[in-house]
C-alpha positions in Angstrom: 0.0 0.0 0.0 1.2 3.5 -0.8 2.2 5.9 2.0 0.4 9.2 2.5 3.0 11.2 0.5 2.6 8.9 -2.5 -1.2 9.0 -2.3 -1.2 12.8 -2.3 1.2 12.9 -5.3 -0.8 10.4 -7.3 -4.0 12.3 -6.5 -2.4 15.6 -7.4 -0.9 14.4 -10.7 -4.3 12.9 -11.8 -6.1 16.1 -10.7 -3.8 18.2 -12.9 -4.3 15.8 -15.9 -8.1 16.0 -15.5 -8.1 19.8 -15.1 -5.9 20.2 -18.1 -8.1 17.8 -20.1 -11.0 20.2 -19.5 -8.9 23.3 -20.4 -9.2 24.8 -16.9 -6.5 26.8 -15.2 -5.9 26.4 -11.5 -7.7 29.7 -10.9 -10.6 28.7 -13.1 -11.1 25.4 -11.2 -10.9 27.3 -7.9 -13.5 29.8 -9.1 -15.9 27.1 -10.2 -15.4 25.4 -6.8 -16.2 28.7 -5.0 -12.8 29.1 -3.4 -10.7 32.2 -3.6 -7.3 31.0 -4.8 -5.9 28.7 -7.5 -2.8 28.5 -5.3 -4.7 25.9 -3.1 -5.3 23.8 -6.3 -1.6 24.1 -7.1 -0.7 22.8 -3.6 -3.0 19.9 -4.0 -1.6 19.1 -7.5 2.0 19.1 -6.1 1.0 16.8 -3.3 1.8 19.4 -0.7 -1.7 19.8 0.7 -3.9 17.0 2.0 -7.4 18.2 0.9 -10.4 17.9 3.1 -13.2 15.6 2.0 -15.4 18.5 1.2 -12.8 19.9 -1.1 -12.4 16.5 -2.9 -16.2 16.3 -3.4 -16.3 19.8 -4.8 -13.5 18.9 -7.2 -15.3 15.8 -8.3 -18.5 17.7 -8.9 -16.9 20.5 -10.9 -14.9 18.1 -13.1 -17.8 15.8 -13.3 -15.8 12.7 -12.6 -15.7 9.8 -10.1 -13.1 9.5 -7.4 -11.4 6.6 -9.2 -10.3 9.0 -12.0 -8.1 10.8 -9.4 -7.1 7.8 -7.3 -7.7 4.1 -7.7 -7.3 1.9 -4.6 -5.2 -1.1 -5.5 -6.1 -4.5 -4.0 
């Protein structure tokens, strides 16, 4: 199983890919989520920030994707 640092990096890398796929900037995604700064999105994408569950749900809704697109739990 991956450690917390690895999980955050995988989640962030996949978030960046999905955001770019939709042509959204970090600020654009933040605005759609109703938060004030794209810097927070950047910190999530770099694996620096461990986002709250409410933030993750907001990201999923805005990007219209399921959690598995950002992180898949391996068995």
